[in-house]
PASEBA-1860 file (N, C-alpha, C; in nm, 3 decimals):
! residues 99
1> XXXXXXXX> 13.921/8.197/6.400/14.013/8.255/6.343/13.906/8.302/6.206 ~ 14.104/8.293/6.109/14.012/8.385/5.951/13.997/8.290/5.834 ~ 13.929/8.258/5.750/13.851/8.216/5.655/13.858/8.268/5.555 ~ 13.855/8.236/5.430/13.856/8.299/5.249/13.702/8.248/5.234 ~ 13.631/8.327/5.150/13.547/8.263/5.134/13.588/8.366/4.925 ~ 13.586/8.233/4.893/13.599/8.225/4.750/13.569/8.208/4.662 ~ 13.438/8.323/4.584/13.306/8.375/4.467/13.346/8.348/4.350 ~ 13.308/8.290/4.257/13.341/8.303/4.109/13.179/8.365/4.081
9> XXXXXXXX> 13.162/8.453/3.994/13.046/8.472/3.934/13.013/8.382/3.795 ~ 12.881/8.373/3.824/12.801/8.387/3.669/12.847/8.453/3.534 ~ 12.868/8.417/3.372/12.904/8.526/3.322/12.820/8.581/3.280 ~ 12.813/8.730/3.273/12.703/8.792/3.193/12.577/8.867/3.352 ~ 12.639/8.865/3.496/12.612/8.892/3.586/12.614/9.056/3.606 ~ 12.680/9.145/3.529/12.740/9.252/3.651/12.662/9.315/3.639 ~ 12.502/9.350/3.613/12.412/9.439/3.598/12.356/9.379/3.750 ~ 12.311/9.304/3.793/12.285/9.170/3.902/12.366/9.237/3.972
17> XXXXXXXX> 12.534/9.228/3.998/12.642/9.254/4.071/12.594/9.401/4.094 ~ 12.625/9.500/3.995/12.623/9.620/4.006/12.467/9.698/4.123 ~ 12.330/9.650/4.132/12.227/9.639/4.181/12.219/9.553/4.352 ~ 12.293/9.429/4.306/12.299/9.445/4.495/12.464/9.463/4.577 ~ 12.517/9.563/4.517/12.691/9.583/4.567/12.651/9.651/4.693 ~ 12.548/9.755/4.667/12.540/9.884/4.826/12.504/9.756/4.920 ~ 12.398/9.629/4.917/12.367/9.558/4.978/12.467/9.450/5.057 ~ 12.566/9.410/4.971/12.715/9.361/4.999/12.788/9.435/5.058
25> XXXXXXXX> 12.835/9.509/4.990/12.906/9.632/5.116/12.925/9.676/5.244 ~ 12.763/9.675/5.253/12.721/9.701/5.383/12.718/9.614/5.474 ~ 12.717/9.510/5.428/12.749/9.382/5.499/12.911/9.342/5.565 ~ 12.981/9.371/5.476/13.166/9.371/5.466/13.143/9.491/5.542 ~ 13.109/9.580/5.572/13.141/9.742/5.658/13.098/9.655/5.750 ~ 13.020/9.610/5.813/12.951/9.544/5.950/13.104/9.517/6.008 ~ 13.190/9.367/5.917/13.280/9.285/5.966/13.391/9.429/6.052 ~ 13.367/9.536/5.894/13.545/9.616/5.895/13.490/9.632/6.029
33> XXXXXXXX> 13.366/9.732/6.070/13.400/9.784/6.224/13.399/9.721/6.343 ~ 13.333/9.604/6.276/13.345/9.493/6.430/13.559/9.427/6.428 ~ 13.630/9.523/6.328/13.765/9.420/6.322/13.831/9.330/6.336 ~ 13.692/9.244/6.216/13.683/9.094/6.205/13.756/9.110/6.045 ~ 13.696/9.183/5.920/13.776/9.194/5.833/13.929/9.230/5.801 ~ 13.970/9.107/5.718/14.133/9.122/5.697/14.105/9.226/5.559 ~ 14.062/9.155/5.477/14.113/9.236/5.342/13.902/9.119/5.250 ~ 13.904/9.267/5.131/13.814/9.202/5.041/13.802/9.314/4.952
41> XXXXXXXX> 13.774/9.222/4.797/13.721/9.255/4.660/13.743/9.185/4.570 ~ 13.660/9.249/4.478/13.655/9.170/4.316/13.758/9.123/4.257 ~ 13.765/8.993/4.212/13.856/8.971/4.080/13.796/9.022/3.910 ~ 13.871/9.198/3.889/13.846/9.223/3.760/13.878/9.095/3.694 ~ 13.712/9.134/3.559/13.768/9.018/3.427/13.904/9.048/3.342 ~ 13.971/9.195/3.317/14.075/9.225/3.274/14.139/9.286/3.349 ~ 14.286/9.300/3.284/14.387/9.346/3.405/14.369/9.524/3.376 ~ 14.276/9.502/3.461/14.255/9.669/3.519/14.164/9.665/3.610
49> XXXXXXXX> 14.199/9.786/3.690/14.125/9.762/3.851/13.975/9.865/3.800 ~ 13.959/9.876/3.705/13.801/9.947/3.585/13.757/9.852/3.493 ~ 13.711/9.762/3.541/13.715/9.706/3.406/13.599/9.697/3.285 ~ 13.529/9.843/3.350/13.390/9.850/3.261/13.289/9.758/3.216 ~ 13.238/9.731/3.140/13.168/9.656/3.046/13.222/9.500/3.061 ~ 13.333/9.439/3.096/13.428/9.358/3.073/13.369/9.295/3.230 ~ 13.302/9.379/3.334/13.294/9.296/3.491/13.372/9.252/3.539 ~ 13.356/9.130/3.605/13.418/9.139/3.721/13.415/8.951/3.697
57> XXXXXXXX> 13.482/8.846/3.784/13.532/8.715/3.768/13.463/8.657/3.914 ~ 13.445/8.703/3.997/13.406/8.628/4.126/13.466/8.791/4.241 ~ 13.496/8.707/4.367/13.530/8.811/4.446/13.617/8.719/4.538 ~ 13.668/8.820/4.680/13.753/8.737/4.801/13.738/8.824/4.911 ~ 13.722/8.713/5.028/13.652/8.799/5.143/13.748/8.710/5.229 ~ 13.836/8.771/5.301/13.908/8.709/5.424/13.904/8.771/5.561 ~ 13.815/8.711/5.617/13.763/8.763/5.747/13.743/8.639/5.881 ~ 13.734/8.720/5.977/13.710/8.642/6.119/13.646/8.575/6.161
65> XXXXXXXX> 13.593/8.417/6.178/13.476/8.395/6.214/13.498/8.285/6.285 ~ 13.413/8.265/6.406/13.410/8.174/6.523/13.429/8.046/6.477 ~ 13.399/7.986/6.314/13.432/7.897/6.305/13.385/7.834/6.107 ~ 13.408/7.761/6.107/13.379/7.736/5.973/13.252/7.700/5.949 ~ 13.158/7.694/6.029/13.019/7.667/5.997/12.942/7.796/5.965 ~ 13.055/7.891/6.078/12.980/8.049/6.069/13.023/8.132/5.950 ~ 13.132/8.106/5.917/13.218/8.185/5.751/13.116/8.105/5.676 ~ 13.100/7.980/5.647/13.039/7.938/5.552/12.803/7.995/5.553
73> XXXXXXXX> 12.770/8.005/5.663/12.684/8.072/5.715/12.651/8.226/5.630 ~ 12.792/8.291/5.701/12.755/8.463/5.646/12.767/8.451/5.521 ~ 12.823/8.400/5.426/12.860/8.371/5.328/12.750/8.338/5.242 ~ 12.646/8.227/5.282/12.541/8.212/5.282/12.423/8.260/5.235 ~ 12.447/8.351/5.303/12.297/8.483/5.286/12.364/8.627/5.210 ~ 12.498/8.628/5.154/12.533/8.726/5.100/12.507/8.754/4.959 ~ 12.435/8.917/4.946/12.344/8.942/4.868/12.404/8.911/4.686 ~ 12.490/8.903/4.696/12.550/8.909/4.558/12.470/8.717/4.535
81> XXXXXXXX> 12.478/8.630/4.553/12.421/8.522/4.596/12.231/8.484/4.564 ~ 12.182/8.604/4.633/12.034/8.622/4.664/11.994/8.711/4.454 ~ 12.107/8.764/4.431/12.059/8.823/4.302/12.133/8.714/4.230 ~ 12.184/8.658/4.230/12.223/8.555/4.093/12.329/8.549/4.101 ~ 12.433/8.630/4.113/12.551/8.671/4.062/12.691/8.557/4.087 ~ 12.681/8.482/4.160/12.760/8.403/4.240/12.690/8.266/4.164 ~ 12.806/8.201/4.095/12.790/8.035/4.076/12.821/7.926/4.118 ~ 12.973/7.966/4.230/13.030/7.900/4.334/13.026/7.985/4.403
89> XXXXXXXX> 13.059/7.934/4.542/13.114/8.002/4.630/13.185/7.894/4.734 ~ 13.354/7.897/4.765/13.398/7.821/4.858/13.435/7.903/4.998 ~ 13.424/7.833/5.079/13.486/7.920/5.204/13.599/7.792/5.278 ~ 13.699/7.832/5.291/13.819/7.739/5.356/13.900/7.819/5.509 ~ 13.897/7.742/5.570/13.977/7.810/5.632/14.160/7.889/5.598 ~ 14.197/7.974/5.685/14.303/8.063/5.583/14.362/8.119/5.704 ~ 14.538/8.043/5.723/14.617/8.091/5.796/14.711/8.229/5.763 ~ 14.657/8.373/5.825/14.796/8.448/5.794/14.921/8.455/5.863
97> XXX> 14.997/8.498/5.765/15.147/8.446/5.787/15.216/8.579/5.743 ~ 15.216/8.648/5.685/15.268/8.736/5.605/15.159/8.901/5.612 ~ 15.177/8.999/5.603/15.295/9.048/5.676/15.198/9.054/5.812
END
């Protein structure tokens, strides 16, 4: 089943986010290579793809896991958590309908 991992950034953590980004992307690439990643990306703080110094307000990952607890365990190990970027992370089941 798919699960949505919805994370909210702490204000003022753009540098920590950028520093932890390679490790964060590495874990996402592993999901993608395993055919389990549906979509992933950040939420820009302003209405543009490259928000510059405005940074980001959080991230969304939708991926396939065996259970909610497996999805939560994966989310708990995110490098952005370890770097102090995320203020809150919510994990919940996601039902893909379209496309």
